[in-house]
Structure formats: structure tokens, C-alpha cells
DOBAMI-370025 format. One record per residue: residue in one letter; residue number from 1; y, x, z of N, C-alpha, C in turn. Coordinates in steps of 0.05 Angstrom, whole numbers. Example, Ala and Ser with C-alpha at 12.3 -4.5 7.8 and 13.67 -1.06 7.14 Angstrom:
residues 2
  residuo  num      nY      nX      nZ     caY     caX     caZ      cY      cX      cZ
        A    1    -114     264     156     -90     246     156     -66     264     156
        S    2     -45     257     142     -21     273     143       1     258     157
//
This chain:
residues 251
  residuo  num      nY      nX      nZ     caY     caX     caZ      cY      cX      cZ
        M    1    -129     295     510    -113     303     486    -119     332     478
        V    2    -116     338     453    -121     365     443     -97     383     450
        P    3    -102     405     464     -80     423     472     -66     435     448
        W    4     -41     444     453     -25     456     431     -34     484     425
        N    5     -39     488     399     -46     515     389     -33     517     361
        A    6     -14     536     359       2     537     334     -15     540     309
        A    7     -34     559     310     -51     564     286     -68     540     279
        R    8     -79     527     300     -96     504     295     -79     481     284
        T    9     -55     477     295     -38     456     286     -30     459     257
        K   10     -25     484     249     -17     488     221     -40     481     203
        V   11     -64     488     210     -88     481     194     -92     451     193
        Q   12     -87     438     216     -91     409     218     -71     394     200
        I   13     -46     404     199     -26     392     182     -35     394     152
        K   14     -44     418     145     -53     422     117     -76     404     110
        L   15     -96     401     128    -118     383     124    -110     354     121
        S   16     -91     346     137     -81     319     136     -67     313     110
        I   17     -52     332      99     -39     328      74     -59     325      51
        Q   18     -80     342      52    -101     341      31    -116     314      32
        R   19    -122     305      56    -137     280      58    -120     256      51
        L   20     -94     257      57     -76     236      49     -74     233      19
        R   21     -73     256       5     -72     256     -24     -98     245     -36
        T   22    -121     254     -25    -147     245     -35    -150     215     -31
        L   23    -142     205      -8    -144     176      -3    -126     160     -22
        Q   24    -103     170     -28     -85     156     -46     -97     155     -74
        E   25    -110     176     -83    -123     176    -109    -145     156    -110
        K   26    -161     155     -88    -183     135     -87    -172     107     -87
        K   27    -150     101     -73    -139      75     -72    -127      67     -99
        H   28    -116      86    -114    -105      81    -140    -127      73    -160
        A   29    -150      87    -158    -173      80    -175    -184      53    -169
        L   30    -186      46    -143    -195      19    -136    -176      -3    -145
        A   31    -150       3    -143    -130     -16    -151    -131     -21    -181
        K   32    -137      -1    -197    -140      -4    -226    -163     -23    -232
        K   33    -185     -19    -218    -208     -37    -222    -202     -65    -214
        S   34    -187     -68    -192    -179     -95    -182    -162    -109    -202
        R   35    -143     -94    -215    -126    -107    -235    -142    -116    -259
        R   36    -162    -100    -267    -179    -109    -289    -195    -134    -281
        D   37    -206    -135    -257    -220    -159    -248    -202    -183    -247
        I   38    -178    -180    -238    -159    -202    -236    -152    -212    -264
        A   39    -148    -194    -283    -143    -202    -311    -166    -218    -322
        D   40    -191    -211    -316    -214    -226    -325    -215    -254    -313
        L   41    -207    -256    -287    -206    -282    -274    -186    -300    -287
        V   42    -163    -289    -294    -142    -305    -307    -152    -314    -334
        Q   43    -166    -296    -349    -176    -304    -375    -196    -326    -373
        K   44    -211    -327    -351    -231    -348    -347    -219    -374    -336
        G   45    -193    -373    -329    -180    -396    -319    -182    -400    -289
        R   46    -192    -380    -275    -196    -381    -246    -170    -371    -232
        I   47    -149    -386    -235    -123    -376    -226    -121    -373    -196
        E   48    -131    -393    -181    -128    -392    -152    -144    -368    -140
        T   49    -167    -363    -151    -183    -340    -142    -167    -314    -149
        A   50    -155    -313    -173    -140    -290    -181    -116    -285    -162
        K   51    -103    -307    -153     -81    -304    -135     -89    -293    -108
        L   52    -113    -301     -98    -123    -290     -73    -128    -260     -76
        R   53    -139    -253     -99    -144    -224    -104    -117    -209    -105
        V   54     -97    -221    -117     -71    -208    -119     -59    -204     -91
        E   55     -63    -223     -73     -53    -219     -46     -65    -194     -33
        G   56     -91    -191     -37    -104    -167     -27     -93    -141     -40
        L   57     -88    -143     -66     -77    -121     -81     -50    -113     -71
        I   58     -33    -132     -65      -6    -127     -54      -8    -112     -27
        Q   59     -26    -121     -10     -30    -108      16     -40     -79      12
        D   60     -57     -75      -8     -67     -48     -13     -44     -30     -24
        D   61     -27     -42     -40      -4     -26     -51      15     -18     -28
        I   62      19     -35      -9      36     -29      14      23      -7      31
        Y   63      -4      -8      34     -18      13      49     -16      40      35
        V   64     -17      40       9     -14      65      -6      14      76      -2
        E   65      34      58      -2      62      67       3      64      79      31
        L   66      49      68      51      49      80      78      37     108      77
        L   67      15     111      62       2     138      59      21     158      46
        E   68      37     149      27      56     166      13      77     176      33
        L   69      87     158      50     107     165      70      96     185      90
        L   70      71     180      99      59     197     119      54     225     107
        E   71      47     226      81      44     252      68      71     267      67
        L   72      92     252      61     119     264      61     126     275      89
        Y   73     120     260     110     127     269     137     109     293     145
        A   74      84     293     137      67     316     143      76     341     129
        E   75      86     338     104      97     360      90     123     370     103
        T   76     138     352     115     162     360     130     154     378     153
        L   77     133     370     168     124     387     191     114     414     181
        Q   78     101     414     157      90     439     147     113     457     139
        A   79     134     446     126     157     462     117     174     472     141
        R   80     175     456     162     191     463     185     175     469     210
        F   81     152     482     205     133     487     227     145     505     249
        G   82     163     523     241     176     540     261     191     523     281
        L   83     205     502     272     219     485     291     200     469     309
        L   84     178     461     297     158     446     312     146     464     334
        D   85     139     488     327     127     506     346     146     514     368
        A   86     172     516     362     192     524     381     202     501     399
        S   87     195     477     392     205     453     407     193     454     435
        V   88     211     448     455     203     446     483     213     420     494
        G   89     201     412     516     209     387     529     195     363     516
        E   90     207     340     520     194     315     511     207     303     487
        S   91     224     318     474     238     308     450     236     328     428
        P   92     226     321     404     225     340     382     253     345     371
        E   93     256     367     356     281     373     343     290     350     325
        P   94     315     344     323     325     322     306     315     323     277
        S   95     312     347     266     304     350     238     275     343     233
        I   96     259     343     255     231     336     252     223     311     268
        S   97     243     299     281     238     276     298     225     253     283
        D   98     236     246     260     225     224     244     196     229     237
        A   99     190     253     229     163     260     221     143     258     244
        V  100     151     269     267     133     268     290     129     239     299
        C  101     150     224     301     148     196     310     132     179     291
        A  102     136     184     265     121     168     245      91     173     247
        I  103      83     198     250      55     204     251      42     194     277
        V  104      56     198     299      45     188     325      42     158     325
        Y  105      61     144     312      62     115     312      42     103     292
        A  106      40     114     269      25     102     247      -3     112     243
        A  107      -9     136     253     -36     147     248     -59     129     256
        P  108     -57     114     279     -79      97     286     -85      75     266
        R  109     -66      68     250     -69      47     230     -81      57     204
        T  110     -89      82     203    -102      93     179    -131     100     186
        E  111    -146     107     166    -174     113     170    -179     144     169
        L  112    -159     160     171    -161     189     168    -164     202     195
        K  113    -188     214     200    -193     228     225    -175     252     228
        E  114    -169     265     205    -152     289     207    -124     282     217
        L  115    -114     259     209     -88     250     218     -89     241     247
        H  116    -111     230     255    -115     222     283    -114     247     301
        M  117    -127     268     292    -127     293     307     -99     305     309
        L  118     -85     304     287     -57     315     287     -40     299     307
        R  119     -44     273     307     -29     256     326     -35     264     355
        E  120     -60     269     361     -67     278     388     -53     304     396
        I  121     -52     322     376     -39     348     381      -9     344     387
        L  122       4     327     371      32     322     375      38     308     402
        M  123      20     289     409      24     275     435      21     295     458
        H  124       3     314     456       0     334     477      24     352     478
        K  125      35     358     454      58     376     452      83     365     467
        F  126      88     339     463     113     327     473     109     310     498
        G  127      85     308     507      81     296     534      76     266     534
        R  128      68     257     558      60     229     562      83     209     558
        N  129     106     215     569     129     196     566     137     192     537
        F  130     137     214     522     143     211     494     123     193     479
        S  131      98     197     486      77     182     473      79     152     480
        L  132      84     146     506      86     119     514     110     105     502
        S  133     131     120     496     155     108     485     151      98     456
        L  134     129     108     444     123     100     416     102      79     414
        L  135      92      69     437      72      48     436      86      21     431
        Q  136      74       6     413      85     -20     406      75     -41     426
        S  137      93     -58     435      86     -79     454     105    -103     449
        E  138     100    -125     464     118    -148     462     146    -142     470
        N  139     149    -124     490     176    -117     499     188     -94     482
        N  140     171     -82     465     181     -59     449     168     -61     421
        P  141     176     -83     406     163     -86     379     171     -65     359
        N  142     195     -54     362     204     -32     344     212      -8     360
        P  143     193       9     367     198      32     384     221      49     372
        P  144     239      58     389     261      75     380     250     102     370
        G  145     262     112     349     253     138     338     235     135     314
        V  146     221     112     312     203     108     289     219      99     265
        P  147     216     113     242     232     106     218     227      77     210
        P  148     248      62     204     245      33     196     225      30     172
        R  149     225      50     154     207      47     131     178      46     140
        I  150     171      61     161     143      61     171     137      34     184
        V  151     156      24     200     152      -2     214     148     -24     194
        S  152     164     -24     172     162     -45     152     135     -45     138
        K  153     124     -21     133      98     -20     119      75     -30     137
        L  154      79     -31     163      58     -38     181      59     -68     190
        K  155      79     -82     180      82    -110     187      60    -126     173
        V  156      49    -145     188      28    -163     178      41    -188     167
        F  157      37    -194     142      49    -218     130      32    -227     106
        T  158      37    -252      98      24    -263      74      44    -263      51
        P  159      38    -250      29      57    -248       7      65    -276      -3
        G  160      91    -278     -10     102    -304     -19      91    -311     -47
        A  161      93    -337     -53      83    -347     -79      98    -333    -103
        E  162     124    -329    -100     139    -316    -121     130    -288    -127
        L  163     124    -273    -105     115    -245    -109      87    -245    -121
        V  164      70    -263    -112      43    -264    -123      43    -271    -153
        D  165      60    -291    -160      63    -298    -189      74    -275    -205
        A  166      93    -260    -194     104    -238    -209      83    -216    -214
        Y  167      67    -210    -193      46    -191    -196      26    -200    -217
        L  168      18    -226    -215      -2    -237    -233       8    -236    -262
        S  169      33    -243    -266      45    -243    -293      44    -214    -305
        E  170      52    -195    -288      52    -167    -298      24    -157    -304
        I  171       5    -164    -288     -23    -155    -293     -33    -168    -319
        A  172     -29    -194    -322     -38    -209    -346     -25    -197    -371
        N  173       1    -191    -369      15    -180    -392       5    -152    -399
        S  174      -2    -136    -379     -12    -109    -383     -39    -109    -398
        Y  175     -56    -130    -392     -82    -131    -404     -84    -150    -428
        G  176     -60    -160    -437     -60    -177    -460     -72    -204    -456
        V  177     -70    -215    -431     -81    -241    -424     -58    -261    -421
        S  178     -61    -284    -432     -40    -305    -429     -41    -317    -401
        Y  179     -18    -319    -389     -17    -331    -362       9    -347    -359
        L  180       6    -373    -352      29    -390    -347      28    -397    -318
        P  181      49    -391    -303      49    -398    -274      45    -428    -270
        L  182      27    -434    -251      20    -462    -246      42    -477    -231
        L  183      46    -502    -239      64    -520    -224      48    -530    -200
        P  184      62    -540    -179      48    -550    -155      27    -571    -162
        N  185      32    -588    -182      13    -609    -188     -13    -599    -201
        D  186     -11    -574    -212     -34    -562    -225     -52    -547    -206
        S  187     -43    -542    -181     -58    -525    -163     -85    -537    -156
        A  188     -86    -564    -152    -111    -576    -144    -132    -573    -167
        E  189    -122    -577    -192    -140    -574    -215    -151    -546    -217
        A  190    -133    -526    -212    -142    -498    -214    -162    -491    -193
        T  191    -158    -502    -169    -177    -497    -147    -204    -509    -154
        A  192    -204    -533    -165    -230    -546    -173    -244    -529    -195
        A  193    -228    -518    -213    -240    -502    -234    -252    -477    -223
        D  194    -239    -465    -203    -250    -442    -190    -277    -448    -176
        A  195    -278    -472    -163    -302    -480    -149    -326    -483    -169
        D  196    -320    -494    -192    -341    -498    -212    -351    -472    -223
        D  197    -333    -452    -225    -341    -426    -236    -350    -407    -214
        G  198    -351    -416    -189    -357    -397    -167    -383    -383    -170
        G  199    -403    -396    -183    -429    -383    -185    -432    -363    -207
        E  200    -411    -360    -223    -413    -342    -246    -412    -313    -236
        D  201    -424    -295    -251    -425    -267    -243    -399    -253    -252
        D  202    -384    -243    -232    -359    -230    -238    -362    -201    -246
        E  203    -387    -191    -246    -391    -162    -251    -392    -156    -281
        N  204    -395    -176    -298    -397    -171    -327    -369    -168    -339
        N  205    -354    -148    -330    -327    -144    -339    -325    -130    -365
        D  206    -347    -118    -374    -346    -102    -398    -355    -118    -423
        D  207    -361    -144    -419    -369    -161    -442    -346    -165    -461
        E  208    -353    -176    -484    -333    -180    -505    -311    -199    -495
        G  209    -319    -218    -478    -300    -238    -469    -281    -227    -447
        G  210    -286    -204    -436    -270    -193    -414    -243    -184    -423
        A  211    -226    -180    -403    -199    -170    -410    -200    -142    -421
        K  212    -185    -136    -441    -185    -110    -453    -167     -91    -438
        E  213    -173     -65    -439    -156     -45    -426    -128     -46    -439
        P  214    -108     -38    -423     -80     -39    -434     -77     -25    -461
        S  215     -91      -2    -465     -88      12    -490     -99      -4    -514
        E  216    -121     -19    -508    -133     -36    -529    -115     -60    -535
        A  217    -104     -71    -513     -87     -95    -516     -63     -89    -533
        K  218     -53     -65    -531     -29     -58    -547     -34     -58    -577
        A  219     -60     -53    -584     -66     -52    -613     -64     -80    -625
        K  220     -67    -101    -609     -64    -128    -618     -39    -140    -607
        E  221     -30    -161    -619      -6    -173    -610     -12    -190    -586
        A  222      -3    -182    -562     -10    -197    -538       9    -221    -535
        P  223      -2    -242    -523      15    -266    -519      38    -259    -500
        A  224      61    -270    -506      85    -264    -489      81    -277    -462
        A  225      86    -261    -441      85    -271    -413     111    -284    -406
        I  226     110    -305    -391     134    -319    -382     148    -302    -361
        A  227     174    -298    -364     189    -282    -345     192    -297    -319
        I  228     187    -284    -297     188    -296    -271     212    -285    -256
        R  229     228    -303    -245     250    -294    -229     241    -293    -200
        V  230     241    -269    -189     231    -265    -162     255    -265    -143
        V  231     252    -283    -123     273    -284    -103     266    -264     -81
        K  232     282    -244     -79     275    -222     -60     297    -219     -39
        K  233     288    -211     -15     307    -206       6     323    -181      -1
        P  234     349    -181       4     365    -157      -2     354    -131       9
        T  235     342    -132      33     333    -108      45     307     -97      32
        E  236     294    -114      15     269    -105       3     272    -101     -27
        D  237     296    -103     -38     299    -101     -67     288     -75     -78
        D  238     296     -53     -65     288     -27     -76     257     -24     -75
        E  239     245     -33     -53     216     -30     -51     201     -46     -72
        L  240     210     -71     -76     196     -88     -96     201     -77    -124
        A  241     225     -68    -130     231     -57    -156     213     -33    -162
        A  242     210     -16    -142     193       8    -146     164       0    -150
        R  243     155     -21    -136     127     -30    -138     122     -41    -166
        F  244     140     -57    -177     137     -67    -204     138     -45    -224
        E  245     155     -25    -219     157      -3    -238     131      12    -240
        R  246     117      15    -217      91      28    -218      71      12    -233
        L  247      72     -14    -231      54     -32    -246      58     -28    -276
        K  248      84     -27    -284      90     -25    -313      81       2    -324
        N  249      82      23    -307      74      50    -317      44      52    -320
        L  250      29      33    -310       0      34    -312     -11      21    -336
        R  251       6      12    -354      -3      -1    -378     -17      19    -396
//
């Protein structure tokens, strides 16, 4: 592990914040392109393929939310560095405990070397027992001290059909593409249509037949999208609402 050095740690926190912001910007740009590609798929009638792409987009959105939380916690350590430097023993100060635990627990699930290095520094600072207490296992699926928001972002799951349809409806509406959610009996037909179109080149997104950018779609009267009622768990209402709000702001 990397030994504790106050000056080096302060620099490492700053580097981690910068890289977290850069990666978020990159992910936002990729998500915008993905939404455009999904809208083109809907316009071509390849609904099942579009839904698979939406599942990946939802996972990417959750990953970006994880990066945002880690940036917030890194900024907390930066603002309260005096408390971090003065901490002794195997437990961080209560005001920085969430930040330390979140970074130690979640950093390995990111691709940021700067954050990995900061994690090593924090693990050395608070000792082996503290580090082991944050390891996830069958007997310890939710390590104590790790913020629930961080744990929820790292759960592996397949998005539900209602959530996928809601995303797809919002994307289609943003790009002025008509989309009617498929009934169960229509799924087989949509899958067959996707198979027939599988050999088509998806890279010609800038052709006249492609989905128009949201700004262009507004100039014409876009078809009305069917309102989808999303059945959400009470504990996830706020997160889903915030996610849809971000989608709407990207029009």
C-alpha cells in the first residue's frame, strides 16, 4: 500500500476530482450519441434492438451517477482535509467517514487509476482491519459504513420492461420519432423485423432518413408520444425522477 503523505494525498484528491469530471463529460457525450442511434433504430422499426441498447444506456446512466457521488465525496475530503490528516486509529472522523468508506469500497469498480491510488492511500492511513471491514462478501453483502447510495449504484440488475419503455418513449419524443410501446403479442414480430434488418449499416445516422436532432425536431410538429405509467419502488422514486429530468433537459 502507498504510505501516508499529507502533501501527496492532497494532490491525489485533486487529481481524482479532475479525472472524475473528465470521465463524466466523456460518458455524457457517448450517451448523447447512443440516444441518437436508439432514435434511428426506432424510426427503422427495430424496436427490440433499440430496447437492448436502452438497457445499456440505463446502466451507463447509473455508472455516471456513481461517478457524481464519488466526485462529491472526493470534494468532501478536499474541503475537510485537515480532519483527514489529523485522523488517528482505524476509524475516520464521523464527518468524513462516508467519504472515506465510499471511495475505499467503490474505487475498484471504476476505471480511474487516480482514484485507485487514493484508495490505497486511505487504506494505508486507517489500517488493515478497516480495509477488511469494507470488503464485500456473502457474509457481508452491505459493509457497514458504506453509504447506501453507493451500494445501490453498484448493484447488478436487468432494467425492468416499464423502465426501458419509459426511457425509449422519452428518447423517441426528444428526437421527434413516433413510438408506440409494443404489446406482448407484437414482440415476436418486432424481433423478426430486427433479424431481417440486422445486416443494415447502422453508421449512416446522418442521412435524410435518420432521426433529427432535438432542436430540429422542435421546428416541426413531432408526433405525440404515448404517456407511460412507470411502476417504481418507493425507495427509488427520487432517483428515477431525477434520471428522467436529465433526459428531458437534453432535448
